N, C-alpha and C positions, 0 to 999 in steps of 0.2 A: 504494500500500499503505500502511495506518494504520502510522505510526511507533510502535514499541514500544521501551521501556526496560525491562530485567530487571535486579532486584537480586536475586543469590541471595546465600546465605551460611548459617554455622550459626546456632544458637539465640543470642538476645540480642545479635547482633554490630551491631543498631542498623539493620538493612535495612528493617523497617518504618515506623519513624520518616522515615528518610532519604528513603524512596519516596514516604511521603505528602506531604512536606514539597515534594518536588521536585515531584512532580504539580502541587500546588497553585502552584509558581513558575511551572512552564511551561503552566498551564492546561489540564492532560492529565486524563483519566480516571486512577482507581487502583484497583488490585486487591490485596487482601491474601489471597495464596492460602492462607496458613497457617490463616486464621480458616475457611476452607471444612472443612479437614481437623480443625480444633479443634471446630467445629461439629457435624460428623459424630462425632467423638469423645463429645462431651456428648449427642447424640442418641441414639448406641449405649447409654451408661450410663443415660440417662432411661428407654430400653426395656426393658434387660435387669439395669440395677444392676450389682452386684460379680460376677454369676455368668460363667461362661465360655461367650464367646460365639464359635461357628461362623463362618468365612470367608462361608458363604452367606447367613447370617442378617445381617452387615452388609451386604454387597452389595445384599440385599433392602432393607435400612434407606435405601439412597441414594436411590432413588425415591420414598420418603414425607419426604424431609426437605426441608420449605418453607421456604428459606433466601432472605433479603433484606439489601441492604447500603443503608442509608440516612444520612440525615444525624445520625439519632439514635443510630445505632450499628447494630450486626449482628442480626436479629430473626431467630429460630429459632422456628418454629411459633407464630408470633403475638409471642413472648415477647423482650423486650429482653435478650441474653445476652452483651453487650459485656464486662461485668465476669467473669460465669462463665467467659469464654474464656480469661481470664487465670491461671486456675487451673494450679497445675503439673501434677496428676494429669491434667488435660484435655488438657495438651500432651504428655504420654506416651501418652496414648491417640490423639492424633491421629498420632504417630511410628508406634505398632504399627499401627494401621488403615491407615493410609496407605501400608503396605508391600504390601499385598493388590493384585495384579496390576488384576483385574477392577474394583476400587475406583476405582483410578486412571484406568482406561479410562473408567468411568462418569462421572468428573468432568471428563475433559480437555476435552470440547468447552464445558461449562460455563465452563470458564474463559475459553478461545478467544473466546467470545462477548463479553467484556468489550472487546475491542479496536475501538474506535470512534474517529471523528475527533472532535476533533483530534488525540487520540495517547493512548496508555496508558502508566503507569510499573507495574511489578507488582513483587512480591517473593514469594520463597519459597525452594524447595531445588532446584527442577527447572525455574524458569519459562524459563532460557536454554537448558536441556541437551534440554528434552522438550516443554514447552508451546509456546513461541516460540523454536525454533531459528534463525529467521530474523530474529531482532529486528535493529533498528538497532544498538543498543549493548546489550552483556551485561557485566553486571558481576558479580564475587565478591567481597562485602565479607566481611571477616574482622577477627579480633583473638582476642587469647591469651584462653584459657580463664579466666584470673584475672579479665580486666578484664572480660570477659563476665557472670562472675558476680558482680561488684562493681556493674556497671550493672543487672543484674536485681534484686538485692538491694534498691537505692536505689528501683528503681521498685515493687517490691512495699511498701515502707516507706511508700511514699503511701498505700496501701489499708489499712494497719496489719494486714500480714500478720505472723504470728510465724514466723518462718524464720531461718536461719543463713546466713551466706555459704559456710559449709564444705557444708551440706548442697544449697545452688544448686549449688557448684561439683560435687560428684558427681553431680547431675541433667544438668548441662550435658555432663559427661565420657560419660554414658551415654547421652545423647540423639545426640551426636557419632558414639560407636560405631555406634550402630542406624542412624543415618540414612546413613551413609557405607558401611556394609557391606551394606543390604538389597540384595537381589538386582534389586527394581524400581525404577527411577529415584531411583538413589542419590545423595547430595549431593556433586557432582563438578562439575569444569569443564577445559575444554582450552583450546587456543591461540586460541579464537575470543573468550574472556572478556577482559576486563581486570580485573586483581587488585588491590584496595585492602585493606591493613592499616591499619584504624582506630585502633588502640589508641591512639594517643597523638594523635589528632585530637578535635576537636570535632564536632558535630552538622554546624553551619555550614560547618566546612572540610571536612566530607568531600561535603557535597551541592555546592560550589564546585568541587571535583575533576570529581564526576562530569557537572555541568553544563558543565563545559569539554571532558571527552571526548564528549559529545553533541553539544556546537556543532562540533566538528571531525569527528564522525563521517559 
């Protein structure tokens, strides 16, 4: 069986950065599941704009979404949308449409196909609970909402985004509520996960802890 490490957690917990760097350290493939749902959110928005979109319309768009992960970034419909996927409204759309059961069902096998030798590191919100329940190591990475808002603020400043920490904090709290209480694949973990609060840890320290867990698994 291909070894898989899943890193689940709430928004801005650092799971994406940690997973990507850990995959590089181990020489594994990497899958950012959140980018799939963000791409879908952007795809729906570009097809329907701000108008109300029915669930069946969103489901239909899944099959038309041409999505690639390359060294240059995330390619959607032939366009590099890596920067666009970082927009806050896209994240909210990803959470909204990702709660639709048939959408998640349609995208499930797409994600599982990334598990190839020599191994896979993937991050998201239901990687260990739904997509790869038999993963060799399942991590739930978290941090306080305030710390996550601070990290997100610093990240957005690199792209000259005009936002406030207060607004980001409210968005994060809303995302946590939405992700934790949705009926399909909610953000959660059980005793099969190792939980790591990295509020006071650097990225390097976080990776070191998870790497040790993997070596002992």
